[in-house]
C-alpha positions in Angstrom: -17.1 -52.8 147.9 -15.2 -49.7 147.6 -13.6 -48.2 144.1 -11.9 -44.6 144.4 -11.3 -43.3 141.0 -7.8 -42.7 141.4 -5.5 -38.8 140.8 -5.5 -38.3 137.4 -8.3 -39.9 135.9 -11.0 -37.9 135.1 -14.6 -40.0 136.1 -17.3 -40.0 133.4 -19.7 -42.6 134.8 -19.9 -46.1 136.4 -22.5 -49.3 135.4 -23.0 -51.5 137.7 -24.6 -55.3 136.5 -25.7 -55.6 140.3 -26.4 -52.8 142.5 -25.5 -49.1 142.8 -22.8 -47.1 142.9 -21.5 -43.4 144.4 -19.1 -41.2 142.7 -18.5 -39.3 145.9 -18.3 -42.1 148.5 -16.8 -44.4 145.7 -18.9 -47.3 147.6 -20.7 -49.4 145.0 -23.2 -51.5 147.0 -23.9 -54.7 145.7 -26.3 -56.3 147.9 -26.7 -60.1 147.8 -24.8 -63.2 146.1 -25.5 -66.5 145.8 -22.9 -69.0 145.5 -21.6 -68.9 142.2 -22.8 -65.6 141.4 -21.1 -62.4 140.2 -22.2 -59.3 139.3 -19.9 -56.5 137.3 -18.9 -52.7 138.0 -17.1 -51.0 134.7 -16.3 -47.0 135.9 -15.2 -44.8 132.7 -12.7 -42.5 132.9 -10.0 -40.4 131.1 -6.2 -39.9 132.0 -5.6 -36.8 131.9 -1.5 -34.4 131.4 -0.4 -34.8 135.2 -0.1 -38.4 134.5 1.0 -39.5 131.5 4.3 -42.2 130.8 3.4 -42.9 135.0 2.0 -46.3 136.0 -1.7 -45.6 137.7 -2.7 -48.4 140.3 -6.5 -49.1 140.9 -6.9 -50.4 144.4 -10.5 -52.3 145.0 -11.2 -53.5 148.3 -13.9 -55.3 150.2 -15.2 -53.6 153.7 -15.1 -54.9 156.8 -12.1 -57.7 154.9 -8.3 -56.6 154.6 -9.2 -58.1 150.3 -7.8 -55.8 148.2 -7.2 -56.3 144.3 -5.1 -54.1 142.1 -5.2 -52.9 138.5 -2.1 -51.6 137.1 -2.1 -49.4 133.6 0.7 -47.3 132.3 -0.4 -44.5 130.6 1.3 -43.0 127.6 1.8 -39.1 126.6 -0.8 -38.4 124.0 -1.2 -35.7 121.3 -3.0 -34.1 118.8 -1.2 -33.2 116.1 -2.9 -32.0 113.3 -2.5 -31.0 109.3 -3.9 -28.5 107.2 -2.9 -27.9 104.1 -3.8 -24.6 101.1 -3.0 -23.9 97.3 -1.4 -20.1 96.8 -4.2 -20.8 93.2 -6.5 -22.9 93.0 -7.1 -22.8 89.0 -3.5 -21.7 87.7 -2.2 -21.1 84.0 0.6 -24.2 82.8 3.8 -22.1 82.9 2.2 -20.0 86.0 4.5 -20.5 89.3 2.6 -21.6 92.7 3.1 -22.5 96.6 1.0 -25.2 98.1 1.4 -24.0 102.3 1.0 -27.5 104.8 1.0 -26.9 108.5 1.4 -29.3 111.6 0.6 -27.9 114.9 0.2 -29.7 117.8 -2.2 -29.2 120.2 -1.4 -31.0 123.0 -1.6 -31.8 125.5 1.3 -33.1 126.0 4.8 -31.9 123.7 5.2 -34.8 120.8 8.6 -35.8 119.6 9.5 -36.9 115.9 7.4 -35.7 113.6 7.7 -36.9 110.2 4.8 -35.7 107.2 5.1 -37.3 103.9 4.2 -34.8 100.5 5.5 -36.1 97.2 5.0 -33.1 94.4 2.1 -34.6 92.6 2.6 -36.0 89.2 2.8 -33.4 86.0 3.8 -30.7 89.0 7.3 -29.4 88.1 9.3 -28.8 91.9 11.1 -25.3 92.0 12.3 -25.4 96.1 10.3 -25.6 99.7 10.6 -23.0 102.9 9.8 -24.4 106.0 9.1 -22.5 109.3 11.6 -25.8 111.1 12.8 -29.2 110.2 13.8 -30.0 106.8 12.6 -31.1 103.6 13.4 -33.6 101.3 12.1 -33.5 97.7 13.0 -36.9 96.2 10.7 -38.9 99.2 9.2 -36.0 100.2 9.7 -36.8 103.7 9.5 -33.3 105.9 10.9 -34.3 108.5 10.1 -31.6 111.6 10.5 -33.0 114.8 9.2 -31.3 118.1 6.4 -29.6 118.8 5.5 -28.8 122.1 1.7 -26.7 121.9 2.2 -24.9 118.2 3.1 -25.2 114.4 5.2 -25.5 111.9 4.8 -24.6 108.3 6.6 -25.6 104.4 6.0 -24.0 101.4 6.0 -26.3 98.0 6.8 -24.2 95.8 5.0 -25.6 92.1 4.8 -25.2 88.1 2.2 -26.7 86.3 3.4 -28.3 82.9 0.8 -28.7 80.4 0.8 -32.9 80.4 -1.6 -31.5 83.2 -3.3 -29.1 81.1 -6.9 -29.2 81.9 -7.2 -31.9 85.0 -7.6 -31.7 89.0 -4.3 -32.3 90.9 -4.5 -33.1 94.0 -2.1 -32.9 96.4 -1.8 -35.0 100.1 -0.3 -34.3 103.1 0.1 -37.7 105.5 1.8 -37.4 109.6 3.8 -41.0 108.5 5.7 -40.8 112.3 5.2 -39.3 116.1 6.2 -41.3 118.8 3.5 -40.1 121.3 -0.2 -41.0 121.1 -1.8 -39.5 118.0 -5.7 -38.5 119.4 -6.3 -37.9 115.6 -8.1 -40.5 113.7 -7.7 -38.7 110.1 -4.0 -37.5 110.2 -3.9 -36.3 106.4 -5.0 -33.3 104.1 -5.7 -32.9 100.6 -5.6 -29.9 98.5 -7.1 -29.9 94.7 -6.5 -27.5 92.1 -7.4 -27.0 88.4 -4.9 -26.9 85.7 -5.6 -24.3 83.5 -4.7 -25.4 79.3 -3.4 -21.4 78.3 0.0 -21.1 79.0 0.6 -18.6 81.2 3.6 -17.9 79.1 2.8 -17.6 75.8 -0.3 -15.5 76.9 1.8 -13.1 77.8 4.3 -13.4 74.8 1.3 -13.6 72.4 0.1 -9.5 74.1 3.1 -8.4 73.8 3.0 -9.1 70.1 -0.6 -8.5 69.7 0.5 -5.4 71.2 4.0 -4.4 69.0 2.1 -5.0 66.1 -0.4 -1.9 66.5 2.1 0.4 67.4 0.9 3.1 64.8 3.6 5.2 62.7 4.9 8.9 63.9 3.8 11.3 62.2 6.7 14.0 61.9 4.3 17.0 61.6 6.5 17.6 57.4 4.1 16.7 54.7 6.3 14.3 52.2 5.4 17.3 49.2 6.4 20.0 50.9 10.0 17.9 52.1 11.0 16.7 48.4 10.4 20.6 47.7 12.3 22.3 50.1 15.4 19.8 48.5 15.2 20.8 44.8 15.0 24.5 45.5 18.9 24.1 47.6 20.0 22.3 44.6 18.6 25.0 42.4 20.8 27.9 44.4 23.5 26.0 43.9 22.7 24.9 40.1 21.9 29.3 39.4 24.8 30.4 42.3 27.7 28.8 40.0 26.4 29.2 37.1 26.3 33.2 37.4 30.1 32.7 38.7 
């Protein structure tokens, strides 16, 4: 029996319940089958990018006969979209602005379309703005509409400030891939990053330091002793009085 691998599929191995299969000749020697008996051949294959969005036909023919059976398989496009997130400050103070950076990368083999990522700002953080290299971000829904990625990356930056409500706690930001039109080969389409919020306020610390430095500023010496200064004034006044008496 001939059982060849269709073009566009990578052969990974074979298992026969009876007989042997030669991948080079594509012949399965089933050998003897009793009446009513059956034998099975399993072929393990992987579709390549060459047959994405196509239909692959698999033919099996019994040698020396005209008996042929076909199997039709539709091969969808496949992509490998992964997420990664980082932070500019893993231990910010209350009131100290920092940012999250979320990166979506398509490693192929096909073009990924309709990509959406959801990242809702964690409670206790004030949203200050966002910036994207591609697509748009809605802070209300937390949806980043990335759009299409051929083979490459797009980045979202979220600017936030921790409030006193999360002082002394750990805050975790989660970004999740919520949509892509193709079959995504990634089994864990999300990414997380955690930060520790310090209890000190960056603004209050700056004010306290400034006030402390201000109170430590010493009085500047003029270089003129106060006693000498008073004596000089008295001499001027006395001279003026004496001049008037002479007149």
